[in-house]
N, C-alpha and C positions, 0 to 999 in steps of 0.2 A: 862186753864189760863184765857181766856176771852170768853164771850159768843157771843159778837157781832163781826162779821167779814164782811169785804168788799173785793171784788176783787180789784186789783190795778186799773182797769178801772173804777169801781164804785167810788172808793176813789178819783181818779183824778177829776171826775165830781162833787163830793159832798164834797171836802176837807174842805171848809169853814164851812159848817154846821156840819160836823163830828168833826172838831177840837173844835168848840164852845160847842158841846154836851159833849165831853170828858172833857173839862175844867170845865164845870158846874157840871157834875155828878161824876167826878173822876173815871168813869168806863172806863177801857182800851178798845181799839178797835184793832183788828188784821187786818192787810192788807195781802192779799194772792195773789200769782202769780201762776197760774196753780194748784190751790188747796193747795199750801204749804205756810205756814205763813212766810213772809219775813220781817215783821216789826210789832211793836206794838206801837200804839199811846197812850201816857199817858199824864195826866194833868201836868202842871208845878209844882203843889204842890207835886205830886207823884214823879216827877223827882228829886226835891230837897230832898225829904225824902230818896230816894234811894242813892243820893250822900252822904248825912249825914251818912246813915247806912254803906256805903262802907268806908268812912273816919274813922268811929269809929272802924270798923273791922280791918282796916290797922293799926290804932293806937294801938289796943289791941295786934295785932300780933307783932308789933315792941317791945312793952313793954314786951311781953312774951319771946322774943329773947334777952332781956336785952339791947336793943338799946335805945338810947335817943328817947323818944316818943313825945317830944315837939318840937316846932319850935320857933325861936325868934319872938318877937312881930312885928317887922318891916316886917318880912317875912309873917306873918299871914295877916297883912294889905295889903301887895302886892297881896297875893293870893285872898283875898276877894274883894278888890277894883280895882286890876290891876294897872299896872304902878307904879309910885313913889309918890302916894298920901298920904304918911305917915305923 
């Protein structure tokens, strides 16, 4: 999945530099604990892309089941902006 890995001890010591590198390169970094991957650090752009892909997959699944696939405009605004900023 990812070529770059750091132990949790190394990652703790270098977190700022690792996070900036991931954000700039969009290359994920694995964090390991006793040789097992316990987390993957990804860029904000990749995180947003994953959220969009999951939302699209959920939309398509609802549509295939014949459920209403849309949401009211006010609800969409609340989900995107939070609170009652409609």
